[in-house]
C-alpha positions in Angstrom: 54.9 -7.0 -36.1 55.2 -8.8 -33.1 53.0 -10.9 -31.2 52.6 -8.3 -28.2 51.9 -5.7 -31.1 49.5 -7.7 -32.7 47.1 -7.8 -29.3 47.6 -4.2 -28.1 46.1 -3.3 -31.4 43.4 -6.0 -31.6 42.3 -4.6 -28.1 42.2 -0.9 -29.3 40.2 -2.0 -32.2 37.9 -3.4 -30.1 38.1 -0.5 -27.7 37.3 1.9 -31.0 34.3 -0.5 -31.7 32.4 -0.5 -28.5 32.6 3.1 -28.4 31.1 3.7 -32.1 28.5 1.2 -31.5 27.3 2.8 -28.5 27.8 6.0 -30.0 25.3 4.8 -32.5 22.3 3.7 -30.3 22.9 6.6 -27.6 22.3 8.9 -30.7 19.6 7.1 -32.3 18.0 6.8 -28.4 18.5 10.8 -28.4 17.0 11.2 -32.4 14.1 9.3 -31.6 13.0 11.1 -28.2 13.8 14.4 -29.6 11.6 13.4 -32.5 8.9 12.0 -30.4 5.7 14.9 -29.7 5.8 15.8 -26.7 2.4 15.0 -25.8 3.5 11.4 -26.4 6.7 11.7 -24.6 4.8 12.4 -21.4 2.6 10.1 -22.0 4.6 7.4 -22.5 7.2 8.6 -19.3 4.0 8.8 -16.9 3.0 4.9 -18.2 6.4 3.6 -18.0 6.8 4.6 -14.3 3.6 3.3 -13.5 4.6 0.2 -14.7 7.8 0.1 -13.4 6.6 0.8 -10.5 4.6 -2.5 -10.8 7.8 -4.9 -11.6 7.1 -4.8 -14.8 9.8 -4.2 -17.9 9.3 -0.9 -20.6 11.7 -0.8 -22.9 12.2 2.6 -24.5 9.8 4.5 -26.9 10.0 3.7 -30.5 8.9 5.8 -33.8 6.9 3.0 -35.6 5.8 4.0 -39.2 3.8 6.6 -40.0 -0.4 6.1 -40.5 -2.5 8.5 -42.6 -4.8 10.5 -40.5 -2.5 9.8 -37.1 0.0 13.1 -36.0 2.5 10.4 -35.0 2.6 6.5 -33.7 5.5 5.2 -31.2 5.6 1.5 -29.4 6.1 0.6 -26.3 7.6 -3.0 -25.5 5.9 -4.2 -22.4 7.0 -7.4 -20.9 8.1 -8.3 -24.5 4.8 -7.4 -26.3 4.3 -4.3 -28.1 1.9 -1.3 -27.4 1.0 1.3 -29.4 0.2 4.9 -28.6 -1.3 7.2 -31.4 -1.5 10.8 -31.2 -4.6 12.3 -33.0 -5.1 16.0 -34.1 -8.2 17.3 -32.7 -7.8 20.4 -34.7 -8.7 17.9 -37.7 -12.4 17.8 -38.1 -11.7 13.6 -38.6 -9.5 12.9 -35.9 -11.9 14.7 -33.1 -14.7 12.6 -34.5 -12.5 9.5 -34.0 -12.3 10.5 -30.7 -15.6 10.8 -29.3 -16.2 7.2 -31.2 -13.4 6.2 -29.2 -14.8 7.0 -25.6 -18.4 6.4 -26.6 -17.6 3.1 -28.3 -13.9 2.3 -26.9 -13.0 1.2 -30.1 -11.1 2.5 -33.8 -10.7 1.9 -37.2 -7.9 4.2 -37.6 -5.2 1.3 -38.4 -7.5 -0.3 -41.0 -10.3 -2.8 -39.1 -12.0 -1.7 -35.5 -10.1 -3.1 -32.1 -10.5 -2.1 -28.9 -9.0 1.2 -28.0 -9.3 4.1 -25.3 -8.3 7.3 -24.8 -6.6 9.8 -22.7 -6.9 13.5 -24.1 -5.6 13.1 -27.7 -3.6 10.0 -27.0 -5.0 6.4 -27.6 -3.9 3.2 -26.6 -4.3 -0.1 -28.7 -2.5 -3.6 -29.0 -3.8 -4.1 -25.3 -6.8 -6.5 -25.5 -4.9 -10.2 -26.2 -2.1 -8.5 -23.4 -1.6 -10.7 -21.0 -1.4 -7.6 -18.7 -4.2 -5.8 -20.4 -5.3 -4.6 -16.5 -2.0 -3.2 -15.7 -2.1 -1.6 -18.8 -5.1 0.1 -18.9 -4.4 1.3 -15.2 -1.0 3.0 -16.0 -2.3 4.2 -19.0 -5.5 5.9 -17.5 -4.1 6.9 -14.6 -6.3 4.0 -12.2 -4.7 2.8 -8.9 -4.9 -0.6 -8.4 -6.9 -1.9 -5.1 -5.2 -3.0 -2.7 -6.1 -6.7 -1.3 -9.0 -6.8 1.6 -7.1 -7.6 5.0 -9.2 -9.9 7.1 -10.0 -8.8 10.4 -7.9 -9.5 13.4 -9.3 -10.5 16.8 -9.0 -7.6 19.3 -5.8 -8.7 21.6 -5.7 -7.1 25.6 -3.7 -4.4 26.0 -0.5 -5.5 28.0 0.5 -2.0 28.9 -3.1 -1.9 30.2 -3.1 -4.7 32.3 0.0 -4.0 33.5 -1.0 -0.9 34.9 -4.4 -2.3 36.8 -2.3 -4.5 38.3 -0.5 -2.3 41.1 -4.6 -1.0 41.7 -5.8 -4.5 42.6 -2.9 -5.7 45.0 -3.3 -2.4 46.4 -7.0 -3.3 46.9 -6.3 -6.5 48.3 -3.7 -5.1 50.8 -6.4 -2.8 52.6 -9.4 -5.0 52.4 -6.6 -7.5 54.5 -5.6 -4.3 56.9 -9.5 -4.1 57.1 -10.3 -7.9 58.2 -9.4 -7.4 62.6 -11.9 -4.6 63.0 -14.5 -5.9 60.9 -14.6 -9.4 63.1 -14.9 -7.2 66.3 -17.7 -5.4 64.6 -19.2 -8.5 63.8 -18.5 -9.9 67.1 -20.7 -6.9 68.1 -23.7 -7.2 65.6 -24.3 -10.6 66.9 -25.1 -9.5 70.6 -22.9 -10.9 72.1 -22.5 -9.6 76.2 -19.9 -9.6 78.6 -20.1 -12.1 81.6 -22.4 -11.3 84.5 -21.0 -10.8 88.0 -21.3 -12.8 91.0 -24.2 -11.8 93.0 -23.9 -10.4 96.7 -25.5 -12.0 99.5 -28.1 -9.5 101.0 -26.7 -7.8 103.8 -29.0 -7.4 107.2 -30.4 -4.0 108.4 -27.2 -4.4 111.2 -24.7 -4.9 108.4 -24.1 -8.6 108.8 -24.7 -11.2 106.0 -27.8 -13.1 106.3 -27.4 -16.9 105.9 -28.8 -18.8 103.2 -31.3 -21.2 104.0 
């Protein structure tokens, strides 16, 4: 076999190996999803969408080892640390009693020892207490919205549009006042009592029509 043929065979084998690995991974994911109970699937999907909307990394749900008294357990990797979801069987008297205890005391001992827990319907979440994203995890699981940060009140700014609209009105008023100035001055003179200049006196006339000389 020549060197060229060996390279071709090696390339083909590498491609086949990649296809096989991808098929096994995909098959495992499909198998896991098909075998996860629907309530857990829905809760995990909503939780994952909410966490990813906040920019957090969440892995695919994985089936965990079965636990006595629990219908099913899945594990979600949240930013590199696992969180477990448990599905209770509410038709079972012990599970229904445990759910009431979780709702009242926010703890559970179904995994052997008491630990913090929260419930939403028949689904219980654990392993969140020491997680760096504890608050975000609980808000996403319980459907609580993150509070938006308060914004400081900004001082009111004068409206440029309003000033621009009032400027022509001010200019019109100034022009009108300027036009009325001469009339106002004339009116002011009359009000001050100024009278026209007196007419010259005429000399008294005599009865014969001649003017009498003043002595």
